C-alpha positions as CSV (number, residue, x, y, z in Angstrom):
1,M,34.2,-161.8,-1.8
2,A,34.7,-165.5,-2.5
3,D,34.8,-167.4,-5.7
4,I,32.9,-170.6,-5.7
5,P,34.6,-173.1,-8.0
6,G,36.0,-175.0,-5.0
7,I,32.6,-176.4,-3.9
8,I,31.8,-179.9,-4.9
9,E,28.6,-181.8,-4.6
10,G,28.5,-183.1,-1.0
11,A,30.5,-180.2,0.4
12,H,27.8,-179.6,3.0
13,E,28.5,-183.1,4.2
14,G,32.2,-182.5,4.6
15,K,33.4,-183.9,1.2
16,G,36.5,-182.2,-0.2
17,I,37.4,-179.2,1.8
18,G,33.7,-178.9,2.4
19,I,32.8,-177.4,5.7
20,R,36.1,-175.4,6.0
21,F,35.4,-173.8,2.6
22,L,31.8,-173.1,3.4
23,R,32.7,-171.4,6.6
24,H,35.1,-169.2,4.6
25,I,32.2,-168.2,2.4
26,E,30.1,-167.1,5.3
27,R,32.4,-164.2,5.9
28,N,31.9,-162.8,2.4
29,S,29.2,-160.4,1.1
30,V,29.5,-161.3,-2.6
31,L,29.8,-164.8,-4.1
32,L,31.4,-165.4,-7.5
33,F,30.2,-168.6,-9.0
34,M,32.5,-169.9,-11.7
35,V,31.3,-172.5,-14.1
36,S,33.1,-173.8,-17.2
37,A,31.7,-173.3,-20.6
38,E,32.6,-176.9,-21.1
39,E,29.8,-178.0,-18.8
40,N,26.9,-179.8,-20.5
41,D,24.4,-177.8,-18.4
42,I,25.8,-174.6,-16.9
43,G,22.5,-173.9,-15.1
44,A,22.5,-177.3,-13.5
45,S,26.1,-176.9,-12.4
46,Y,25.1,-173.5,-10.9
47,E,22.1,-175.1,-9.1
48,T,24.4,-177.8,-7.6
49,L,26.6,-175.2,-6.1
50,L,23.6,-173.2,-4.9
51,N,22.1,-176.3,-3.3
52,E,25.4,-176.9,-1.4
53,L,25.1,-173.4,0.1
54,R,21.4,-174.0,0.9
55,E,22.1,-177.3,2.6
56,Y,24.9,-175.8,4.6
57,N,23.3,-172.5,5.6
58,P,20.2,-171.1,3.8
59,E,21.3,-167.6,4.8
60,L,24.1,-167.8,2.3
61,L,21.5,-167.4,-0.4
62,D,20.9,-163.9,0.8
63,K,24.4,-162.8,-0.4
64,G,25.1,-161.0,-3.6
65,R,25.9,-163.4,-6.5
66,V,27.7,-163.1,-9.9
67,L,28.1,-166.0,-12.4
68,A,31.2,-166.2,-14.5
69,V,31.2,-168.7,-17.3
70,T,34.8,-169.5,-17.7
71,K,36.9,-170.8,-20.6
72,C,34.9,-168.8,-23.1
73,D,38.0,-168.9,-25.4
74,L,36.9,-172.5,-26.2
75,I,33.6,-171.4,-27.6
76,D,32.6,-168.9,-30.3
77,K,30.2,-165.9,-30.0
78,D,27.4,-167.8,-31.6
79,I,27.5,-170.5,-28.9
80,E,27.7,-167.7,-26.2
81,K,24.5,-166.3,-27.7
82,E,22.8,-169.7,-27.6
83,L,23.9,-170.3,-24.0
84,A,23.0,-166.8,-22.6
85,P,19.2,-167.5,-22.4
86,T,19.8,-170.8,-20.7
87,L,21.7,-169.3,-17.8
88,P,20.1,-168.8,-14.4
89,K,17.7,-165.9,-14.2
90,G,18.2,-163.1,-11.6
91,I,22.0,-163.3,-11.4
92,P,24.3,-161.1,-13.4
93,H,26.6,-163.2,-15.6
94,V,29.6,-162.7,-17.8
95,F,31.6,-164.9,-20.2
96,I,35.3,-164.8,-19.3
97,S,38.6,-166.3,-20.4
98,S,41.8,-166.1,-18.3
99,V,43.8,-167.1,-21.5
100,S,42.5,-164.3,-23.7
101,G,41.5,-161.8,-21.0
102,E,38.0,-161.6,-22.5
103,G,35.3,-160.4,-20.1
104,L,37.7,-159.7,-17.2
105,K,37.0,-156.0,-17.2
106,E,33.3,-156.6,-17.2
107,L,33.7,-159.1,-14.4
108,K,35.6,-156.6,-12.3
109,D,32.9,-154.0,-13.0
110,M,30.1,-156.4,-12.0
111,L,31.9,-157.4,-8.8
112,W,32.5,-153.8,-7.9
113,E,28.9,-153.0,-8.4
114,A,27.8,-156.0,-6.3
115,L,30.1,-155.0,-3.5
116,Q,28.8,-151.4,-3.6
117,S,25.1,-152.5,-3.3
């Protein structure tokens, strides 16, 4: 399993730790995409990460995926409810906070399920 907060736009071209990080991802069966609740458009941020995988190696899109919306301690439940329908379709998602611990059990359960399938 790999978490994918470390990919930046242009990683497939070698920006940042780019190619080295993408090679690391190839060895994993489940990819955890982590996008901050502070992002203006969580779906667009997810698509940017997905595009980097596509540009590097389209076969990476065949791997299991989970989306964790991080820093949910900065938003209230009403905002979570507003955001949920705007999240990418076809990928399990969970709102988490490392500060409060919210959603971490659900995230572990989702990852376990993804690893088992």
